[in-house]
N, C-alpha and C positions, 0 to 999 in steps of 0.2 A: 031947431034941433032940437029933441026931447029930452027931457031929461036924463032916462033911461040911457042916450047915449052917448051924454056927457059923462054922467057916473061911468062907464064901462071906458070911454076915454081916461077917464084921470087914474080909474084903477089899473089900466093898462101902464099909464104913464109912470102911475110908484111903482107899478112889479117891475119894468123895463128900470129904473134910478135903482131899485133894492137888488135888484139881479146884479147888473153895472156893479155896486155898494161890492156886493158879496164877492163875486169875482175877481173884482182888484180887489181885495184884502186876501184872497187865497194866492193870488199870483205875488203877493207882496211877500205875503209869508213864506210860499215855495221858492222865490227869488231870494227870500234871507236866509231860509234855511241849505240852499244851493250854493252860495258865496259862504255858508263857515262852512259846510260842506269839499269846501275847496280849498279854503286855507287852510283846514289843518290836513289836507292832501298832502298841499305844498310845505307844509311845516313839514311832517313827516318825512318827505323825501328831501328836504333840505338834511335835517338830521341824519336821517342814513346816507347822504353826500358827506356829510362831516366829516360823520363814523368810517368812510369808505376813507375819505382821503388822509384822512388820522392813520389809520391801519398800514395804509402806502407810506404815508414820508419813518411811519417808525421801522417800520419794513425795508422802508430804504438806505433808515440810519443804521438798523441792525446788520445786513448785506454789507455797509461799508466798511464798518469794522471786521466783519467777517471775511472778507477780501484781505485786508492788512492782518489779522490775524493767520491765516494760510499764509501769509506773506514770509512765516518767523518760520518753522519748519528745517526749512530750506538751511537756513544759517547755525541750526545747532549742529549742522554736520562738517563747518567751516575748523581748518583745523590751525588758523594762526587765530589767537587769543582774541587779538585786537583790533581784529578785523572782524572776528563775529561778536564784537563787543560792539564796536562801533556801528555796524547794521544792524545790533537788534536797539542797539538805543535811538535809531532814527526809528526804527518801524516803533518803539514804545511813545516817541515823542506825535509821532504819526497816530499813532491811537491816542493820545492824550487830545489832542487837539480835532478828532474826529469823536469823542466825550461831549462834547457842551450840549454839541447838536441833539446827537442821542439822547443825553438827562433833557432838552427840551423837548423832544416829540414824545419820551416819553411823560414828562408830566402832562401835555394832551393827550394819550391815552387816560393818562388818569381823567381828568376832565370831561373827557367827550363821549367816552365807549361807555362795554356793559361789565361790570364784573370777569366773564373772563376770557378777555381780552385785556382788563386789568393785571390780573393775576399772570397771566403765560407775559406777561412783560417786566412784571417784577420779576420774576423768571431770570426773564431774559440778562438783564437788569443784575441779577444777581451770581449768575454765569459770567459776565465779562465780567465783574469785579474778582473772584473767581482763577478766569484764566488772565488777567490780568495780573495775580498777584505770584500766578506761577511763571509768566516769564518774568521777573524778579525777580525769581529764588532760580529758575533756569537760566540768566545773564550771569546769578554771583557761581553757580555750578552744575556745567552743563550734564550733568548726570542729574539734575530733576527735569529737565526735560519735558520725560516721558509724563509726569505728573502736569505738567503744561499741553501734552497732546493730549488728555484725557478731561482735563479743564474744555479745551480746545472741541470736543467731541460732545459733554457738556452745554457748551456756549448753541452746537452751530443747534445738537436737537432741540433746546431751547427754543430758537430761532424757530423751528422746524412746528415747535408747541406753539407756537404765538400763530405762525401764519392758520394752523388751524384752528384756531380761536377763535383769528376771525374770521374768520371763511362758517362758522357755524354761527357765528353769532351776526355774520350774513342773510345766514341764510333766514335767521329766527322773527328778524324785521321788517 
């Protein structure tokens, strides 16, 4: 074998080793980039799912309270004051019991969600407090029932506003 053939063989081998090394580095870098992109996509998806679950939980708690609030107006028409007060007190107790999970879900919304749903959830909380206060006033004087009904309408509207804010936040993410 002459020197030229040896040099060509060595040069070919070195080129092959160099090309292999460059290709390997490129593949490794591409794999790192792909892994990072997949991790970011998974993180984004988990965050979106956590917010969606948080929205749904808050809506469920608010609707549970709405159902209780909607049962109240029929008792304002009960003529027997003792029966009316007993029924309203029972519903008020049920509302109070449903308030703890409602507050928990409000706290989670405050931690997990964007500013739009947070503000809307706080409005639901304020409207709930107003309705509960109006209920207490209506228990003492049935003529205050109209104030409760207005507060109930405001509560229902605030829940609807939260749903819209959550829907909007889902579209933006």
